[in-house]
C-alpha positions as a Markdown table, in Angstrom:
| # | Residue | x | y | z |
|---|---|---|---|---|
| 1 | Met | 11.9 | -23.7 | 29.9 |
| 2 | Ser | 10.4 | -24.7 | 26.6 |
| 3 | Val | 8.8 | -22.2 | 24.2 |
| 4 | Glu | 5.4 | -22.9 | 22.7 |
| 5 | Phe | 3.6 | -21.3 | 19.7 |
| 6 | Ile | -0.2 | -21.0 | 19.7 |
| 7 | Gly | -2.1 | -20.2 | 16.5 |
| 8 | Phe | -5.6 | -19.0 | 16.0 |
| 9 | Ile | -8.3 | -20.8 | 14.0 |
| 10 | Thr | -11.2 | -18.6 | 12.9 |
| 11 | Asn | -14.6 | -19.9 | 11.9 |
| 12 | Asn | -14.2 | -18.3 | 8.5 |
| 13 | Asn | -11.8 | -16.3 | 6.4 |
| 14 | Ser | -12.0 | -12.8 | 7.9 |
| 15 | Ser | -9.9 | -10.3 | 9.7 |
| 16 | Glu | -9.4 | -6.5 | 10.2 |
| 17 | Thr | -8.3 | -6.4 | 6.5 |
| 18 | Ile | -10.5 | -9.2 | 5.0 |
| 19 | Val | -14.2 | -8.9 | 4.6 |
| 20 | Arg | -15.9 | -12.3 | 5.1 |
| 21 | Ser | -17.2 | -13.7 | 1.8 |
| 22 | Gly | -18.1 | -17.3 | 2.9 |
| 23 | Pro | -20.5 | -18.6 | 5.5 |
| 24 | Ile | -20.2 | -17.8 | 9.2 |
| 25 | Leu | -19.2 | -21.4 | 9.9 |
| 26 | Asp | -16.9 | -22.5 | 7.0 |
| 27 | Pro | -15.8 | -26.1 | 7.7 |
| 28 | Pro | -13.5 | -26.5 | 4.7 |
| 29 | Tyr | -11.7 | -23.3 | 5.7 |
| 30 | Ile | -11.4 | -24.4 | 9.3 |
| 31 | Glu | -10.0 | -27.7 | 8.2 |
| 32 | Thr | -7.5 | -26.1 | 5.9 |
| 33 | Val | -6.3 | -23.7 | 8.6 |
| 34 | Ala | -6.1 | -26.4 | 11.2 |
| 35 | Lys | -3.9 | -28.6 | 9.0 |
| 36 | Ala | -1.8 | -25.7 | 8.0 |
| 37 | His | -1.1 | -24.9 | 11.7 |
| 38 | Glu | -0.1 | -28.5 | 12.3 |
| 39 | Leu | 2.2 | -28.6 | 9.3 |
| 40 | Ala | 3.7 | -25.2 | 10.2 |
| 41 | Gly | 4.9 | -26.5 | 13.6 |
| 42 | Phe | 2.4 | -24.7 | 15.9 |
| 43 | Asp | 1.9 | -26.5 | 19.3 |
| 44 | Arg | -1.7 | -25.6 | 19.7 |
| 45 | Ala | -4.4 | -23.3 | 18.4 |
| 46 | Leu | -7.0 | -21.1 | 20.0 |
| 47 | Leu | -10.7 | -21.4 | 19.3 |
| 48 | Ala | -12.2 | -18.1 | 20.4 |
| 49 | Phe | -15.5 | -17.4 | 22.2 |
| 50 | His | -18.0 | -14.6 | 21.6 |
| 51 | Ser | -21.7 | -14.4 | 22.5 |
| 52 | Thr | -22.8 | -14.5 | 18.9 |
| 53 | Thr | -20.3 | -17.0 | 17.2 |
| 54 | Pro | -20.3 | -20.8 | 16.6 |
| 55 | Asp | -19.6 | -22.9 | 19.7 |
| 56 | Ala | -15.9 | -23.2 | 20.2 |
| 57 | Leu | -16.2 | -26.6 | 22.0 |
| 58 | Gln | -17.7 | -28.2 | 18.9 |
| 59 | Val | -15.4 | -26.5 | 16.5 |
| 60 | Ala | -12.4 | -27.7 | 18.6 |
| 61 | Gln | -13.7 | -31.2 | 18.5 |
| 62 | His | -13.7 | -31.1 | 14.7 |
| 63 | Val | -10.2 | -29.6 | 14.7 |
| 64 | Leu | -9.0 | -32.5 | 16.9 |
| 65 | Thr | -10.6 | -35.0 | 14.6 |
| 66 | Ile | -8.9 | -33.8 | 11.4 |
| 67 | Thr | -5.4 | -33.3 | 13.0 |
| 68 | Thr | -3.1 | -35.7 | 14.8 |
| 69 | Lys | -0.7 | -33.6 | 16.9 |
| 70 | Leu | -2.1 | -30.1 | 17.1 |
| 71 | Lys | -3.5 | -29.2 | 20.6 |
| 72 | Val | -6.5 | -27.0 | 21.0 |
| 73 | Met | -7.0 | -24.1 | 23.4 |
| 74 | Ile | -10.8 | -23.8 | 23.9 |
| 75 | Ala | -12.0 | -20.4 | 25.1 |
| 76 | Gln | -15.0 | -20.6 | 27.5 |
| 77 | Arg | -16.7 | -18.0 | 29.7 |
| 78 | Pro | -17.7 | -19.0 | 33.2 |
| 79 | Gly | -21.3 | -18.4 | 34.1 |
| 80 | Phe | -23.1 | -19.9 | 31.1 |
| 81 | Thr | -22.3 | -23.6 | 31.4 |
| 82 | Ala | -22.4 | -25.4 | 34.7 |
| 83 | Pro | -18.8 | -26.0 | 35.9 |
| 84 | Thr | -19.5 | -29.7 | 36.5 |
| 85 | Leu | -20.8 | -30.2 | 33.0 |
| 86 | Leu | -18.0 | -28.3 | 31.3 |
| 87 | Ala | -15.4 | -30.2 | 33.3 |
| 88 | Arg | -16.8 | -33.5 | 32.1 |
| 89 | Gln | -17.1 | -32.3 | 28.5 |
| 90 | Leu | -13.5 | -31.3 | 28.4 |
| 91 | Ala | -12.3 | -34.4 | 30.2 |
| 92 | Thr | -14.2 | -36.6 | 27.7 |
| 93 | Leu | -12.6 | -34.7 | 24.8 |
| 94 | Asp | -9.2 | -35.1 | 26.5 |
| 95 | Gln | -9.6 | -38.8 | 26.7 |
| 96 | Phe | -10.8 | -39.2 | 23.1 |
| 97 | Tyr | -7.9 | -37.1 | 21.7 |
| 98 | Gly | -4.8 | -38.1 | 23.6 |
| 99 | Gly | -4.5 | -35.2 | 26.1 |
| 100 | Arg | -4.6 | -32.5 | 23.4 |
| 101 | Val | -7.2 | -30.3 | 25.1 |
| 102 | Ser | -6.6 | -27.0 | 27.0 |
| 103 | Leu | -9.0 | -24.5 | 28.5 |
| 104 | His | -8.8 | -20.7 | 28.0 |
| 105 | Val | -10.9 | -18.9 | 30.6 |
| 106 | Ile | -12.3 | -15.6 | 29.4 |
| 107 | Thr | -14.4 | -13.9 | 32.0 |
| 108 | Gly | -15.4 | -11.0 | 29.7 |
| 109 | Gly | -15.1 | -7.3 | 30.1 |
| 110 | Asn | -18.0 | -6.1 | 28.0 |
| 111 | Ala | -21.2 | -6.3 | 30.0 |
| 112 | Ile | -23.3 | -5.4 | 27.0 |
| 113 | Glu | -22.1 | -8.4 | 25.0 |
| 114 | Leu | -22.3 | -10.7 | 28.0 |
| 115 | Arg | -26.0 | -9.9 | 28.3 |
| 116 | Gln | -26.5 | -11.5 | 24.9 |
| 117 | Asp | -25.9 | -14.8 | 26.7 |
| 118 | Gly | -28.1 | -13.9 | 29.7 |
| 119 | Asn | -25.4 | -12.6 | 32.0 |
| 120 | Thr | -26.8 | -10.7 | 35.1 |
| 121 | Leu | -23.6 | -9.7 | 36.7 |
| 122 | Asp | -22.6 | -6.3 | 35.4 |
| 123 | Asp | -19.8 | -5.7 | 38.0 |
| 124 | Lys | -16.6 | -7.1 | 36.6 |
| 125 | Asp | -15.0 | -7.9 | 40.0 |
| 126 | Glu | -18.1 | -9.9 | 40.8 |
| 127 | Arg | -17.8 | -11.8 | 37.5 |
| 128 | Tyr | -14.2 | -12.7 | 38.4 |
| 129 | Ala | -15.3 | -13.9 | 41.8 |
| 130 | Arg | -17.8 | -16.2 | 40.0 |
| 131 | Thr | -14.9 | -17.3 | 37.7 |
| 132 | Gly | -12.9 | -18.2 | 40.8 |
| 133 | Glu | -15.7 | -20.4 | 42.1 |
| 134 | Phe | -16.3 | -21.9 | 38.7 |
| 135 | Leu | -12.6 | -23.0 | 38.5 |
| 136 | Asp | -12.7 | -24.4 | 42.0 |
| 137 | Val | -15.5 | -26.7 | 41.0 |
| 138 | Val | -14.0 | -27.6 | 37.6 |
| 139 | Arg | -10.7 | -28.6 | 39.3 |
| 140 | Leu | -12.6 | -30.7 | 41.9 |
| 141 | Glu | -14.5 | -32.6 | 39.1 |
| 142 | Trp | -11.1 | -33.3 | 37.4 |
| 143 | Thr | -9.2 | -34.4 | 40.4 |
| 144 | Ser | -11.5 | -35.6 | 43.2 |
| 145 | Glu | -11.5 | -39.4 | 43.7 |
| 146 | Lys | -14.7 | -39.3 | 45.8 |
| 147 | Pro | -17.9 | -37.2 | 45.8 |
| 148 | Phe | -17.4 | -33.7 | 47.0 |
| 149 | Asn | -19.5 | -30.8 | 48.2 |
| 150 | Tyr | -18.9 | -27.2 | 47.3 |
| 151 | Ser | -20.7 | -24.2 | 48.8 |
| 152 | Gly | -20.1 | -20.8 | 47.4 |
| 153 | Lys | -21.9 | -17.6 | 46.5 |
| 154 | Tyr | -22.4 | -18.5 | 42.9 |
| 155 | Tyr | -22.1 | -22.3 | 42.8 |
| 156 | Asn | -23.4 | -25.0 | 45.2 |
| 157 | Val | -22.7 | -28.6 | 44.4 |
| 158 | Glu | -23.8 | -31.7 | 46.5 |
| 159 | Asn | -22.0 | -35.0 | 46.0 |
| 160 | Gly | -20.3 | -33.8 | 42.8 |
| 161 | Phe | -18.2 | -36.4 | 41.0 |
| 162 | Ser | -16.9 | -37.1 | 37.5 |
| 163 | Gln | -16.3 | -40.7 | 36.5 |
| 164 | Val | -14.2 | -39.5 | 33.6 |
| 165 | Lys | -11.0 | -37.7 | 34.4 |
| 166 | Pro | -8.7 | -35.9 | 32.0 |
| 167 | Leu | -5.9 | -37.9 | 30.5 |
| 168 | Gln | -3.6 | -35.1 | 31.7 |
| 169 | Lys | -2.7 | -35.7 | 35.3 |
| 170 | Gly | -3.8 | -33.0 | 37.7 |
| 171 | Gly | -6.4 | -31.7 | 35.2 |
| 172 | Ile | -6.6 | -30.0 | 31.9 |
| 173 | Tyr | -4.0 | -27.3 | 31.2 |
| 174 | Thr | -5.7 | -24.0 | 31.9 |
| 175 | Phe | -5.0 | -20.5 | 30.6 |
| 176 | Val | -6.5 | -17.4 | 32.3 |
| 177 | Gly | -6.6 | -14.0 | 30.7 |
| 178 | Gly | -7.6 | -10.5 | 31.9 |
| 179 | Gly | -6.0 | -7.2 | 32.8 |
| 180 | Ser | -7.7 | -6.2 | 36.0 |
| 181 | Asp | -6.5 | -6.8 | 39.6 |
| 182 | Ala | -9.4 | -9.3 | 40.0 |
| 183 | Ala | -8.2 | -11.2 | 36.9 |
| 184 | Val | -4.7 | -11.4 | 38.3 |
| 185 | Glu | -6.0 | -12.7 | 41.6 |
| 186 | Val | -7.9 | -15.5 | 39.9 |
| 187 | Ala | -4.9 | -16.3 | 37.7 |
| 188 | Gly | -2.7 | -16.6 | 40.8 |
| 189 | Lys | -5.0 | -19.2 | 42.2 |
| 190 | His | -5.9 | -21.2 | 39.1 |
| 191 | Ala | -3.8 | -20.5 | 36.0 |
| 192 | Asp | -1.2 | -22.8 | 34.5 |
| 193 | Thr | -0.5 | -20.0 | 32.0 |
| 194 | Phe | -1.5 | -16.3 | 32.3 |
| 195 | Ala | -2.3 | -14.8 | 29.0 |
| 196 | Leu | -1.2 | -11.2 | 28.1 |
| 197 | Trp | -1.9 | -9.2 | 25.0 |
| 198 | Gly | 1.0 | -7.8 | 23.0 |
| 199 | Glu | 2.4 | -5.4 | 25.5 |
| 200 | Ser | 5.6 | -3.5 | 26.0 |
| 201 | Tyr | 8.6 | -4.9 | 27.9 |
| 202 | Ala | 7.7 | -2.6 | 30.8 |
| 203 | Gln | 4.1 | -3.7 | 30.8 |
| 204 | Val | 5.1 | -7.3 | 30.7 |
| 205 | Arg | 7.4 | -6.8 | 33.7 |
| 206 | Asp | 4.6 | -5.1 | 35.6 |
| 207 | Val | 1.9 | -7.8 | 34.9 |
| 208 | Thr | 4.1 | -10.8 | 35.4 |
| 209 | Ala | 5.3 | -9.4 | 38.8 |
| 210 | Arg | 1.6 | -9.0 | 39.9 |
| 211 | Val | 0.7 | -12.5 | 38.8 |
| 212 | Arg | 3.8 | -13.9 | 40.6 |
| 213 | Ala | 2.8 | -12.2 | 43.8 |
| 214 | Ala | -0.8 | -13.5 | 43.5 |
| 215 | Ala | 0.4 | -17.0 | 43.0 |
| 216 | Ala | 2.6 | -16.7 | 46.0 |
| 217 | Arg | -0.3 | -15.5 | 48.1 |
| 218 | His | -2.1 | -18.8 | 47.1 |
| 219 | Gly | 0.9 | -20.9 | 47.8 |
| 220 | Arg | 1.2 | -21.9 | 44.1 |
| 221 | Pro | 4.2 | -21.9 | 41.8 |
| 222 | Thr | 4.3 | -19.0 | 39.3 |
| 223 | Pro | 2.2 | -19.7 | 36.2 |
| 224 | Arg | 3.8 | -19.5 | 32.8 |
| 225 | Phe | 3.1 | -16.5 | 30.6 |
| 226 | Ser | 1.8 | -16.1 | 27.1 |
| 227 | Leu | 1.9 | -13.1 | 24.8 |
| 228 | Ser | -0.5 | -12.5 | 22.0 |
| 229 | Val | 0.8 | -10.5 | 19.0 |
| 230 | Arg | 0.4 | -10.1 | 15.2 |
| 231 | Pro | 3.8 | -10.6 | 13.4 |
| 232 | Ile | 4.2 | -8.7 | 10.1 |
| 233 | Leu | 7.1 | -10.1 | 8.2 |
| 234 | Ala | 9.1 | -9.4 | 5.1 |
| 235 | Asp | 12.6 | -10.1 | 3.8 |
| 236 | Thr | 13.8 | -6.6 | 4.8 |
| 237 | Glu | 12.8 | -4.3 | 7.6 |
| 238 | Glu | 11.9 | -1.6 | 5.1 |
| 239 | Lys | 9.5 | -3.9 | 3.3 |
| 240 | Ala | 8.0 | -5.1 | 6.6 |
| 241 | Trp | 7.1 | -1.5 | 7.7 |
| 242 | Gln | 5.7 | -0.8 | 4.2 |
| 243 | Lys | 3.6 | -3.9 | 4.6 |
| 244 | Ala | 2.4 | -2.7 | 8.0 |
| 245 | Glu | 1.3 | 0.6 | 6.5 |
| 246 | Glu | -0.6 | -1.2 | 3.8 |
| 247 | Ile | -2.4 | -3.3 | 6.4 |
| 248 | Leu | -3.4 | -0.1 | 8.2 |
| 249 | Glu | -4.7 | 1.5 | 5.0 |
| 250 | Arg | -6.8 | -1.6 | 4.2 |
| 251 | Ala | -8.1 | -1.9 | 7.8 |
| 252 | Thr | -9.1 | 1.8 | 7.8 |
| 253 | Ala | -10.8 | 1.5 | 4.5 |
| 254 | Leu | -12.7 | -1.7 | 5.4 |
| 255 | Gln | -13.8 | -0.9 | 9.0 |
| 256 | Asp | -17.5 | -0.7 | 8.2 |
| 257 | Gln | -17.4 | -3.9 | 6.2 |
| 258 | Thr | -15.3 | -6.0 | 8.5 |
| 259 | Gly | -16.9 | -4.8 | 11.8 |
| 260 | Tyr | -13.5 | -4.4 | 13.5 |
| 261 | Arg | -14.4 | -0.9 | 14.8 |
| 262 | Arg | -13.7 | 0.8 | 18.1 |
| 263 | Pro | -16.0 | -0.8 | 20.7 |
| 264 | Asn | -18.2 | 1.1 | 23.0 |
| 265 | His | -16.5 | -0.4 | 26.0 |
| 266 | Ala | -12.7 | -0.9 | 26.6 |
| 267 | Thr | -11.6 | -3.8 | 28.8 |
| 268 | Asp | -8.7 | -3.3 | 31.2 |
| 269 | Gly | -6.5 | -5.2 | 28.7 |
| 270 | Ala | -7.6 | -2.9 | 25.9 |
| 271 | Lys | -7.0 | 0.2 | 28.0 |
| 272 | Arg | -3.4 | -1.0 | 28.5 |
| 273 | Leu | -2.9 | -1.3 | 24.8 |
| 274 | Leu | -4.5 | 2.1 | 24.1 |
| 275 | Ala | -2.3 | 3.7 | 26.7 |
| 276 | Leu | 0.7 | 2.1 | 24.9 |
| 277 | Ala | -0.6 | 3.5 | 21.6 |
| 278 | Asp | -0.7 | 6.9 | 23.2 |
| 279 | Gln | 3.1 | 6.7 | 23.7 |
| 280 | Gly | 3.6 | 6.3 | 20.0 |
| 281 | Ala | 3.2 | 4.1 | 16.9 |
| 282 | Arg | 6.4 | 2.2 | 17.6 |
| 283 | Ile | 7.3 | 0.9 | 21.0 |
| 284 | Asp | 10.5 | -0.8 | 22.2 |
| 285 | Lys | 12.3 | -2.4 | 19.3 |
| 286 | Arg | 9.5 | -3.0 | 16.9 |
| 287 | Leu | 6.1 | -3.2 | 18.6 |
| 288 | Trp | 3.5 | -1.5 | 16.4 |
| 289 | Thr | 0.4 | 0.0 | 17.9 |
| 290 | Glu | -1.5 | 1.6 | 15.0 |
| 291 | Ile | -4.1 | -1.2 | 14.5 |
| 292 | Ala | -4.8 | -1.2 | 18.2 |
| 293 | Lys | -5.4 | 2.6 | 18.1 |
| 294 | Leu | -7.6 | 2.2 | 15.0 |
| 295 | Thr | -9.9 | -0.5 | 16.5 |
| 296 | Gly | -9.8 | 0.6 | 20.1 |
| 297 | Ala | -7.7 | -2.5 | 20.9 |
| 298 | Asn | -10.6 | -4.7 | 19.9 |
| 299 | Ser | -8.9 | -8.1 | 20.6 |
| 300 | Asn | -5.1 | -8.6 | 20.3 |
| 301 | Thr | -4.1 | -5.9 | 17.8 |
| 302 | Thr | -0.5 | -4.9 | 18.4 |
| 303 | Ala | 2.1 | -6.2 | 16.0 |
| 304 | Leu | 5.7 | -7.0 | 15.7 |
| 305 | Val | 7.2 | -5.7 | 12.5 |
| 306 | Gly | 10.4 | -6.8 | 10.8 |
| 307 | Thr | 12.3 | -9.7 | 9.2 |
| 308 | Pro | 11.8 | -13.2 | 10.7 |
| 309 | Glu | 15.2 | -12.9 | 12.4 |
| 310 | Gln | 14.3 | -9.5 | 13.9 |
| 311 | Val | 10.9 | -10.6 | 15.2 |
| 312 | Ala | 12.4 | -13.9 | 16.6 |
| 313 | Glu | 14.9 | -11.7 | 18.5 |
| 314 | Val | 12.1 | -9.8 | 20.1 |
| 315 | Phe | 10.4 | -13.1 | 21.1 |
| 316 | Ala | 13.7 | -14.1 | 22.7 |
| 317 | Asp | 13.6 | -10.8 | 24.6 |
| 318 | Tyr | 10.1 | -11.5 | 25.9 |
| 319 | Tyr | 11.3 | -15.1 | 26.8 |
| 320 | Asp | 14.0 | -13.5 | 28.9 |
| 321 | Leu | 11.2 | -11.7 | 30.7 |
| 322 | Gly | 9.5 | -14.9 | 31.5 |
| 323 | Val | 7.2 | -15.4 | 28.5 |
| 324 | Ser | 7.2 | -19.0 | 27.2 |
| 325 | His | 4.0 | -19.1 | 25.0 |
| 326 | Phe | 3.5 | -16.9 | 22.0 |
| 327 | Leu | 0.0 | -16.7 | 20.5 |
| 328 | Ile | 0.5 | -15.4 | 16.9 |
| 329 | Arg | -1.9 | -14.7 | 14.1 |
| 330 | Gly | -1.7 | -12.7 | 11.0 |
| 331 | Phe | -4.0 | -10.2 | 9.2 |
| 332 | Asp | -4.2 | -12.8 | 6.4 |
| 333 | Pro | -4.7 | -15.8 | 8.6 |
| 334 | Leu | -4.0 | -18.8 | 6.4 |
| 335 | Pro | -0.9 | -17.6 | 4.4 |
| 336 | Asp | 0.5 | -15.9 | 7.4 |
| 337 | Ala | 0.3 | -19.1 | 9.5 |
| 338 | Ile | 2.2 | -20.9 | 6.7 |
| 339 | Glu | 4.8 | -18.1 | 6.6 |
| 340 | Tyr | 5.3 | -18.2 | 10.3 |
| 341 | Gly | 6.1 | -21.9 | 10.1 |
| 342 | Arg | 8.6 | -21.4 | 7.3 |
| 343 | Glu | 11.0 | -19.2 | 9.3 |
| 344 | Leu | 9.7 | -17.4 | 12.4 |
| 345 | Ile | 8.8 | -20.4 | 14.5 |
| 346 | Pro | 12.0 | -22.4 | 13.9 |
| 347 | Leu | 14.2 | -19.3 | 14.2 |
| 348 | Thr | 12.7 | -18.5 | 17.6 |
| 349 | Arg | 13.0 | -22.0 | 18.9 |
| 350 | Lys | 16.7 | -22.0 | 17.8 |
| 351 | Leu | 17.4 | -18.6 | 19.4 |
| 352 | Val | 15.7 | -19.5 | 22.7 |
| 353 | Ala | 17.5 | -22.8 | 22.9 |
| 354 | Ala | 20.8 | -21.0 | 22.4 |
| 355 | Arg | 20.0 | -18.5 | 25.1 |
| 356 | Asp | 19.0 | -21.4 | 27.5 |
| 357 | Gln | 22.3 | -23.1 | 26.7 |
| 358 | Gln | 24.2 | -19.9 | 27.5 |
| 359 | Lys | 22.4 | -19.7 | 30.9 |
| 360 | Gly | 22.8 | -23.4 | 31.5 |
| 361 | Val | 19.1 | -24.0 | 31.6 |
| 362 | Ala | 18.0 | -27.6 | 30.7 |
| 363 | Ala | 15.3 | -27.9 | 28.0 |
| 364 | Glu | 12.0 | -29.3 | 29.1 |
């Protein structure tokens, strides 16, 4: 099983520890970060979605234009674009850019934010039911060789058909995230990869088992799994933990200015990270929870702290648990992406390949 690294391209230079000083949409910064990810050896990069931020689909197109190998992982929320239209938009991009497009489906756990886009479904399980129908239609647009009809509670399509198909056979690669039982059920039916936040070994075992069971209920092979985490690296373990404490101090001091504050609503995924933080600041070998605790687990905020060799070892541990994709981003996004490419990414690939060889597993 191959291992993949996913980066994160923000619309501007900002994070929990960096107050944005440039424009909301900063094209030169986006271009620099995208090229840095490609040169650092990332396989793809996430373009995030929020109800108030620039459109990820258009930002992704720009990233694809100024890179040659880097794939994009475009976050989208079902319910705000017709599934037939989004399917054709993504298929068109996929054709233009050599199959470098993937979809990250985010149903959304914060009903208050979702209302900013006109959402009328406050019940989260109902939103996931809508997501399931949405992906049914998207997949039909990508794969059906003749006009199709679809009748559901949320979507009804008569003679739907897309003349343009994705370059990727079987449809565009799809990630599904979420922490609830409803999310797991949707993932079991539709996900190529299920996206977890940076959770403990025990939590990863629990979630992956639930997703495997859901996939089996739908007669599908088990999806792959990704883990989102924030590596904090230094040339010694002591320096790495000192760096982590300095990051916490800056994040605490800058909360009002950065906007990375505890939200008024915690998603199921956030609740899992906060429950982890309640167990202590350091979990397993080197999973650090203090930023998650500070921000209410507002996005992926757990970190792995140590030398590149030590963090690569933890990635290999997660790989042994079934995780093959690692979504990594730093608190200083551009220099951290470059640093990850210098040692962490190649070290992890080498370590995973060695473990596969020991197991007699063929590389994909």
